[in-house]
C-alpha positions, 0 to 999 in steps of 0.5 A: 410468542415463539415465532416472535422470539425466533424473529428477534433472534434472526434479526439480531444475528443479521445485524451482528453479521452486518456489523462484523462485515462493516467493521472488517471492511473498515479494518481492511480499508485502514490497512494502507492508511497512514502510508504516504505516497511518494514521488520517485523523482523527488523522494529523499533516500530516507523516504525511499528506504522506508518502502518495503523491500527497498532499504538504504542501499537501494534507496541510494541507488534510486537517487543516483540513477535519478541524478545520472539519468534524469527523472523516472518516466514511469514507475516500471522504470525503477526495475532498472535499479539493481536489486529491484525486480517484479516482486519489489515493484509489486510491493511498492507500486501503490506507494509510489508515483512519478510526477 
């Protein structure tokens, strides 16, 4: 009888642990949910300004650069914009594309 209760407790603990891991991974997966990926070559100032570390002034600089120099060939090229360095690029890399 005691073994049966112990076994049930162990199974319950394992199930609870597995559920906690599953729910934790779901929360982590949803961390980027709802954050649209934007094209650096087509985004508006408003869309660009919403990116972390960009803001309105840098967003306008991105659009100006794009107008004067043509389309971005790679995401890394955004570092040519004054005030956008490796830290900002790291923050936005998963949120931007170049088409």
